[in-house]
C-alpha positions, 0 to 999 in steps of 0.5 A: 448742838455738838460741843466740838462743832461749835468750838470748830466754828468759833475758830473758823470764824477767827480764821475768817477774820484773819482772811478778811483783815489780810484782804483789806491790807492787800487792798490798802497796799494796792491803793484801794483803802477800805477805811477811807470810807465814812461808812466803814469809819462809822461802823467801826465806832459800833465797837461800843456795842459789845457782848454787854449790848448783845446779851447784857442789855436784854438781861438789864431790861428783864430786871430793870426795864427801861433803865437799860436805855440810859447807856445808849441815850448818853452816846446819842446825846454826845454824837452831835457834840463830836464836831466840837469835842471829838474833832478837836481831839482828832486834830490834836492827835494828828498834829502831835502824833498821839496814839492813846489816851494816856499819851494825850493827857501826858502830852497836854500837861507837859509830856509828863511821864508820871501822869502818863504812867498813872493814866495807863495803870487806871486804864488797865485796871478799869478795862480788864474787867470789861474784857473779862465779861467778853470772855464770860459772854462767850463761855456762857453762850457756849454752855447754853448752845451746846447744853454742857460745860465741856471741860470748862471747869478744868484749867485751861478751859475753852475760854482760855483757848478763845483768849489765846486765839484772840491774842494771836489775831491781835498780835498779828494785826495789831503789832505789824508796825512799830508806829502806833499811829499807822492805820490798822486797816485790816483790824478796822475792816474786821471790826466794821464787818463784825458790827454789821454781823452782830446787828443783822443777827440780833435783829433777826433774833428779835424778829423771830421772837416777836413775830415767830414765837409771839404775834408781834409787839402788841401781843408781847406787851399785852402778855407782859402786863401779867408780869408782877413787876411790869409797871415798875419795869415800864417807868422811868423813875426806877428804884433810885429815881431820876438820879440814877438816870442822870448819872448813867446818861452822863457816864455813857456820854463820857464812855463813848469818848474815853474808853480806850477802844473808842479812842482807838477807832474814833481818833487813831484810826480816823483818816479824815475829820469829815467822816465825823459828819457821817458818823454823827447820824449813822452811829446813833441810828445804829444804836437805835436799830440794835435796841429795837428788839431788846424789850420784846426779847426780854419780856419774851424770855420772862414769859417763857422762862418763868422759873428763872432757869435761864440767865436773863443775859442769855435770853437772846440765845435761849429762846431760839434754842427752846423753839428748836431753831438750831441754825438761828441759835448758832447765828446768834452765838456767832453774833455775840461772839463777834460783839465780844471779839471786836471789843477784845481786839481793839481794847487789847491793841489800845492797852498794849500800846499804852503800856509799852509807851507809858510804862515800859519805854520810859523805864527803858529810855530813862535809865542810862545803863539799860538804854546803852545796853539795848540801844541797837535793839530798841525796835525789837524790844518795842514790838515784843513789849507790845505783843507781851502786853497783849498776852498779859492783858488777855491773861489778866482778863481771863483770871478776873473772869474766873475770879470775879466777873463769873459771879456778876452780870455783864452790865454790872461789870461793864459799868465799873469799867465805864466809871474808871475811864470817866476819871479822865474827863476833867483832865481831857475836856478841861485840857482842850478848852482851858489854858490855865489847867496844870499838870498838878491839877490833872494829877491830883484829880485823876489820882483822887478820882481813881482811888475813890473809884477803886474803893467804891466799886472794885472793893465791893466786888472783891467783898462779893466773891469773898476776897475781903470781909463783908464787914467792910460793906456793912460796917465800914473798914475797921468799923468806921461807919462813914467809910462804908463803900456804898454810903461814903461820908453818909451819902445814902439813897443812891445806887452804887454807880450814882454814888461812886460817880458823884464822889469821884467826879466831885473830888476829881473835878474839884481838885483839878480846878482848885489845884490848877488855880493854885499852881503854876505852869512850866514853859512846856506846859504853857506851850502845850496848853496854847497848842491844844486849846487853839489847835485850829490856829496852830495846826497849819504852822505847828513846827513854828509854834512849838517852843524849843531852845538849845544845842543839837547836832544833826548826826545825833538826831539821825542816830536817834531816829535810826535806833527806833525807825531803822536806817531806811525809814530814818533816811526817808524821814530826813529827806522828807524834812529836807523837802519841806524845809529846803534851807541849807544846813548849818556849816557846824552841823547843828540842828535847828529847832524845827528839826528837833521838833520834827524828830520828836514828833516822829518818835512820839508816834512810835514810843509816846510823847513822854518817852520821845521827850526823854530820848530827845533830851538825851542827845541834845543840850536844851536850855531853859526857856521862860514863859515870856519866850513861850508866849512871844514865839506863840504870838509870832505864830498867831501873827503869821496866821493873822496875815494869811487870814486878813482878807477873809477877816475884812470880808467878814467885818464888812458883812457884819457892818452891813448886818448892823446897818440893816438891824439899826434900820429895823430898830428905827422902824420898830421905834416909829411903830412904838411911838405911834402905839404910844400916842394911840394909847395916850389918846385913848387914856385921854378920851376915857375920862373926857367921855365920862365927864361929858356923859355925866354932865349931859345927864345932869343938864338934861335932868335938873330934877334929879335927886340930890344924892344922885347929883352928888354921886355924878359930880363926885365922879366928874371930879375924879375923872377930871383929876385923872385927866389932869394927872395924865396930862401932867405925866405927859408934860413931865415926860416931854420935859424930861425927854427934851431936857427942859425939866428943872429940879429944885435941889436942896438937902433932903432927908429920905425919911421925910420923903417916905413918911409924907408919901405913905401918909398921902396914900394912907386912906387908899391903904385902909380901903384895900385892907393892906398891911403897910410896914415902914422900916427906915434907918434912923439918922441917915445922911441927907441927899441933894435932891428935889423933894417934890419929885422924890415924893412923886417917885415914892407915891408912884412906886407905893401906888403900884404896889397897892394896885398889884398887891394880893387881893386877899392878904395884901402886904407892902414893905417900904424900907430904906438904909444907908449903904456904901455911900448911897441911900437905898430904898425898897418897895416890896409887895406880895402881888403876882410878880413880873416875869424876868423877860419883862423886868428891864423893859417895864421902865420904857414908856414905849414897852409899857404902852405896847404891853399894858394888857400884859403888865398893867391892867389900867393906866398909861404906863408912864409912871415908871418911865417918869420915876426912872427919869427922876432918879437918873436926874439925881444920879441914881438908878432904879430897878426891879427884882421879881419872880412870877407869883412871888411879888415884886421888889422895886429898888432905887439908890441915890448918892448920899453925899452932896453932888454938883447941882443938876439943873437939867436932865 
């Protein structure tokens, strides 16, 4: 295809975006906004799918198979959590007029300038490589489509002019207004249009490859089985196992929240929190749709271009060209072009605002000489600084593309950017859910994580293009082996992304938590922490919940607003404040705290929270406020909210009380059923020995001439069944006496060693018969307890009998141990039987539960023994419990107080 024709179409496409954006802004001015539509909002979030998705996913699938899916599984898993996490971030940003991730983190931790500047630098360093691969995708697709490089080896080349065109579009539609919080409706509409275009064209290309070049999915998959690495491509384990999947999914879950472009469209451009309801299912559906044909295209390219003559990233474009479908190929090129340009536009807007608000403006407003000299030109300086930053970012991205990104795949470079923004996760997630986190913790975590990110990911890429010596990767810097970037501190066996994510997240999160616990918050930090974590409580009374104490004058506040908003908009803002708070002004012209906070919030939407804080501080005399005062004011705000919600809370409490009564009634019914079950079980247990005794007695009565040996056998059985019957009756009576409080204990000093020895001796014959190894380990010279020796022997006999019953039938082993610890005598009975599941361990001491579940837990017996054991131990002021895992035996333990206690006559 003609080279200059494609170039002309590329710039015509940019002109189309200009026209579309202008039309959308005219509609908005006429009161017919497009971005108030939830579908437009959801489609704008599809800016996540860049040229990486459009081209790189196919390349990744061709070389790595199914592992490309991890980048889309993460956002799909995160989408249902948006109502918890993203909605909270949106509310915070609306209330505090926050416009960027750097501003968000800075504002949360006391509006700290240093923190905002560091986050901005990390964002710029991390996202420039991502922008560069968009330029690479455009250039590579242009070469494939036209069949020649044109003047691309010269400087400046076509990709340079494309970058300039994108910069002009972004300047026009991204910096029209000084307030970064104002909606970029033209830009959002253009992004939504591009999301539709790239999806439709990619699906069209996929349909052509699947059903035009091949005979459907089945045909492609059947032919793909001939590829030498097909089995490896179609497994989830991959070269590095499931660790790579885990870290890739986690990385993409964080990226969908914290990439600057995602923050811009999902948070800053959001006009209604309820739009998240639509985006939570529509965005995952979009990801599913755009990935349906990735594998068919990847396998189709592998089958068609067996000699590797075509870069796998470009299969989606190369296949239509090879089949002579020039029109489809041109549309595919435009789809990839739209995927790249949408990312570049949104990212550069976000980065320019971030750089202006957190790097340029703090310097401008904090240096008195500079501020005084340009005091009346601050608005122009602010807008021009953002325009300059847009050009600078795109220039740096172009240089990175020519110097580094040109030598790597789209996915490899994109993952480096993902890992960069992941360093903000602890500070942001912790900041909106943990009030005690501090500025120092956030600083330590982000700095350490970002340094490790640069060392483990950026440095190796610089080695790869010859900027640094290869010995750094092979031997470590200065020959220090444990400092090798891909095997840091000796960690091996992970792919480079998993390795970098493990160390950066480990150190980042650890320092964030550790330093926060060891440091104290300032009053400003504490105030922001309360508002961020409890934003849904404070958003309705935000002005009253922000703490400020000092002296300020209304003329100074007005002058400050005029410098940044202009005289007309400043006047409108002051009138809006007076309508909201119609109280008469102070006679001395002093501004109250609400006006100071109102002005600071307006400025934060223009120059960022940290710069706004500096500017407000320059015209007011602020007094130090203590943590106690902060908490007091916040408490008053909460009380105001509580009064407004009192009626609703009482209604909820009444409803809960009704539910509790209903639940109690159900519980009583259940207990009644359990009692019936218990009586049925006991009756059955009584009937069994009685039936046996009667049957054997009748046989003896009817057969007086029976052999003596048979008579003795029958009589022995009758005696055993009689003893069993006696034991059962005794257990029922014991339990009844314990339940009614009639059971009396004969308390006296008792040595637990004697109790254990007598119990073990009584069961010695049974142990030998079952060939069980019994080990007794009792500490010598333990203090006595105040107890009933016979009852304690009953407990031990029961526990050891159970252990014998459930021991391993082949190599049974029981360990009985006892020792003195912390004023108590502790006894353990351990077997190596089948064990007890965790959900049964609390209930096995309940007679009702055992009776109901005896087929599960006890193959024989009434299940009363453990219930009686529990009553006996508790009557001695002790406690009994079990620890077990299925298949690993059970450990029954009880403790009794060793010191003499007041006599306990009854339970």
